[in-house]
C-alpha positions in Angstrom: -4.5 -4.9 7.3 -4.9 -8.6 7.8 -3.2 -11.0 5.3 -3.7 -14.8 5.2 -0.9 -17.1 6.6 1.8 -17.9 4.0 0.8 -15.0 1.8 3.7 -13.0 0.8 3.3 -9.3 0.4 5.8 -6.9 -0.8 7.8 -5.7 -3.8 9.6 -8.7 -4.9 13.1 -7.0 -5.5 13.1 -5.8 -1.9 11.8 -8.6 -0.1 14.4 -10.1 2.3 15.5 -13.8 2.2 13.5 -14.8 5.4 10.5 -12.8 3.8 10.7 -15.1 0.7 11.0 -18.3 3.0 7.9 -17.4 5.0 9.9 -17.0 8.2 9.0 -14.5 11.0 10.0 -10.9 10.2 11.8 -8.4 12.2 13.4 -4.9 11.9 16.4 -6.9 10.3 14.0 -7.6 7.4 13.5 -3.9 6.9 17.3 -3.4 7.1 17.7 -5.7 4.1 15.0 -3.9 2.2 16.8 -0.5 2.8 19.9 -2.1 1.8 18.5 -3.3 -1.5 17.1 0.1 -2.2 20.5 2.0 -1.6 22.1 -0.9 -3.6 19.6 -0.1 -6.5 20.1 3.6 -6.3 23.9 3.2 -6.5 24.0 0.5 -9.0 20.9 1.4 -11.2 19.6 -2.1 -10.7 18.6 -4.2 -7.6 21.0 -6.6 -6.0 19.0 -9.6 -7.3 17.0 -9.6 -10.7 15.3 -12.2 -12.7 12.7 -12.7 -15.6 10.3 -14.3 -13.1 9.4 -14.3 -9.6 10.3 -17.9 -8.9 13.8 -17.4 -10.1 14.0 -14.2 -8.2 13.2 -16.0 -5.1 15.7 -18.7 -5.6 18.5 -16.2 -6.3 17.6 -14.2 -3.0 17.4 -17.2 -0.8 20.1 -19.3 -2.1 22.7 -16.9 -3.5 25.2 -14.6 -1.9 24.4 -11.0 -2.6 26.6 -9.2 -4.7 29.3 -7.2 -3.1 28.8 -3.3 -3.6 32.6 -2.9 -2.3 33.7 -5.3 -5.3 31.5 -3.6 -7.9 32.1 0.0 -6.8 35.8 0.3 -5.2 35.6 3.9 -6.0 32.9 4.5 -3.3 33.9 5.4 0.3 34.4 2.0 2.4 31.9 3.0 4.9 29.1 3.3 2.5 29.7 0.1 0.8 30.5 -2.0 3.7 27.2 -0.6 5.3 25.2 -1.7 2.3 27.0 -5.1 2.1 26.4 -5.6 5.8 22.6 -4.7 5.5 22.3 -7.4 2.6 23.6 -10.2 4.6 21.5 -13.3 3.7 21.5 -14.4 7.4 19.6 -11.7 9.3 21.6 -12.2 12.5 24.5 -10.9 10.7 22.7 -7.5 9.6 22.0 -4.4 11.7 19.4 -4.8 14.3 17.4 -2.0 13.2 17.4 0.8 10.4 18.4 3.3 13.0 21.8 1.5 13.6 22.2 1.3 9.8 21.5 5.0 9.4 24.1 5.7 12.2 26.7 3.6 10.1 26.0 5.5 7.2 26.1 9.0 8.8 28.9 11.0 7.7 28.0 14.5 8.8 25.2 17.0 8.8 22.0 16.1 10.5 22.4 14.0 13.6 20.9 10.4 13.6 18.8 11.3 16.6 17.3 14.5 14.8 16.0 12.4 12.0 12.1 12.2 11.7 11.5 8.3 11.7 
């Protein structure tokens, strides 16, 4: 699928800060989206929300993400720290790929190498 330069394509609540800014995307952008999905599944609401898309963009690009560790101290530290790390505003401070994030979340059962990506 071809898109025009500068066109933002995605589900707004799960678009990474660099996607909102129109910067190049990488696997780290997918890590942010996965972190946002897991945050939503845990909290029942996305890490950032707003009444309009412009305000949502401002929040995602200019506000530190909420800490799942602070919001849910009852959850295991490996889980909340992984989500917090995945939602770092700076892509260089996130996991390099979803496989690395999955490995961090792994607590037993199916081995990461056996997952069907």
